[in-house]
C-alpha positions, 0 to 999 in steps of 0.5 A, a space after each residue: 487479508 484475502 484474494 490479495 491484488 497488488 498494483 502494478 507501479 502507477 505514475 506518481 506526482 507530488 500534489 501541488 498546493 501543500 498536497 501529499 505524495 500519491 500513488 494507485 487509485 485512492 482517488 483523494 490523494 491522486 494528482 492525476 497527470 492527464 487532462 491539462 492543455 497544453 500552451 506556449 510559455 506564460 500562456 494561461 490554458 483553461 486549468 488557469 495555471 501558468 504553463 511551461 513547455 519543456 523538451 526532453 531529447 537524446 541530448 538535453 533534460 528539461 530544456 525549454 525552462 528559461 523564465 523561472 517563476 515561483 508558485 503553482 505551476 505546470 510544466 508540459 513535458 514532452 519526450 522528444 527522444 527515441 526511448 521512454 523516459 521517467 523524468 523528475 523535478 528535483 531540488 538540485 541542492 538537496 536531491 529532493 523529488 518536487 513531482 515526477 512522470 513516469 514512462 513518458 512515450 517518445 513523442 509524448 507530452 504529459 503535464 507535471 503540476 508543483 508548486 515552487 518557491 525559491 531555490 534551485 531546481 533541475 530536471 533528471 531524466 532516466 531513459 529506460 536503456 541508458 543512464 540518468 541525465 541532470 539539465 541545467 540547474 534553474 534558480 527561482 528567486 524573490 518569490 512569496 510562495 513556499 514550495 510544495 512536498 518534496 522527498 528525498 528518494 528512498 533507495 533499495 539499500 535504505 529498505 534493506 534494514 526494516 526488511 530484514 527486521 520485518 521478516 524477523 518478527 514474522 518469524 518470530 510470530 510462526 510459533 504463535 500461529 502453530 500454537 493456534 492452529 494446534 488448539 484448533 486442531 486439537 478441538 476438532 480432533 477431541 469432537 469439541 466443536 464450541 471449543 474449536 469455534 472459540 480456538 479458530 478466530 484467535 489463530 485466524 487473527 495471528 495471521 491476519 497480522 502478517 499481512 505484509 509478507 502474504 506476497 512472500 508466501 507464495 501458493 501457501 497463503 491460498 493455502 491457509 487463508 484462501 476463500 472460494 473466489 474463483 473455484 469451480 466448486 465453490 465451498 465443495 471444491 477440493 482447493 477450498 482450504 485453510 481458515 475459511 474451509 474451517 470457518 464454514 463447517 464450524 458455523 454451518 453444522 459440519 461434524 467434527 468427522 468433516 473438519 478433521 481432513 481440513 484441520 489437518 492440511 491447516 496445520 500442515 501448511 502452517 509447518 511448511 510455511 514455518 519450516 521454509 522461512 528462514 531461507 524466504 527472502 522478502 523483498 525489500 521494494 514491497 515494504 512501504 506499498 504493503 503498509 498501504 495495501 494490507 488496509 486497502 484489501 481490508 476495505 475490499 474485503 473484510 468490510 464488504 463481507 467477501 470473506 465471512 464464511 459464518 463467523 461473523 468476525 470481519 471486524 475482528 480482522 480488520 482490527 487485526 489489519 490495522 494491527 498488521 499495518 501499525 507494525 510495518 510503520 513501526 520498521 519503516 518510521 526511522 525512513 519516514 521521521 527523516 522525510 517528514 510525511 506528517 506521522 504524527 496525523 497519520 498516527 492520530 487517523 490510525 487511532 481514531 480508526 482503531 477507536 471505531 472498531 473497537 467501539 464494536 466489541 460486545 462482551 460476547 464477541 464482535 459485532 457482525 456487519 450485517 448487525 451494523 446501522 448505515 450510520 455505523 457502516 459510514 464511520 467505519 468507511 469514512 475513517 478507513 479511507 482516511 486512513 488510506 489516503 494518508 498511508 498512500 503517502 508512505 506507499 509513494 515515498 518508499 516506492 524506490 526510484 532510479 537514481 543512474 
């Protein structure tokens, strides 16, 4: 995990027709909230679906839904108030969210596509500058359609316990990281470069398994695991430090003397991170999103070879990132299990990805990316992409929503 770029929150919705809650730019999982033509109630626009215009004003939420129907349909939500509003369509009995539109600007109209079965529903409006308001309850009966996916919102209080236990887990890994870096430093200090090459990967993989905490590590993450991206002088830049600086030297013929400074700095940075961790606090809101982004960055950086400085260990790193993803999911599992996210299917897909990655280990180590056939690369990409699609549901469900 390197050069990690975390996206801002983006519009989310529940995909119609039994699809999945979607987040970010994972195209197969996203229902794009644009491009559907608004029409009068009952009219079939170009998409062939029934449309119902509803209005959001300063005094009413979801006004205009007067002819309830079941099945796949679109609500064209228009904001006639003076404030930007987040709009949710909820189950009036359970509070589960069937779909939502974020940041609906004054005067704007955007479509919300959902599948509704028999039950009671209501729009909830959350203006930027005032309290939440819930519109009239609308009841659907006599429908043969089953409702699409709906999820009970996750609160910050729900995420605090798993965040605390995950942070404790990271703290326990700090000792393993220090031991691994210590072995690497001892080998270089004594001039044993073959031993240093053997010690480099195990130490690096300890760090790679800690992926959900990188955003909390701050600048020290760049020092420990940064690349040459954005550095004016590339590999010769004084700001190129950490694991990848040492990797470059070990696999490009540099001497122990040339590497001792970089290794000493890495050990110092790890000690600094370890000493400060007890006073650090992870943001609970980040935990679910990181479960998705660990492997998203694996696809972007590891499987493109952008982080290979000579060791050819990108697939080993990808495997460690998968371990990191499973660890985060383990701490989130009680929340996810109660929300019926299809965890069995997700676990099976992650198992498949693990089998694929593990198939590229040999007695002499991991297969470098440039030794893979086109078919092998396509297989890895397909398994990882499918994993990301399913992990997008976790990220979206764990994205904290306003309730008041």
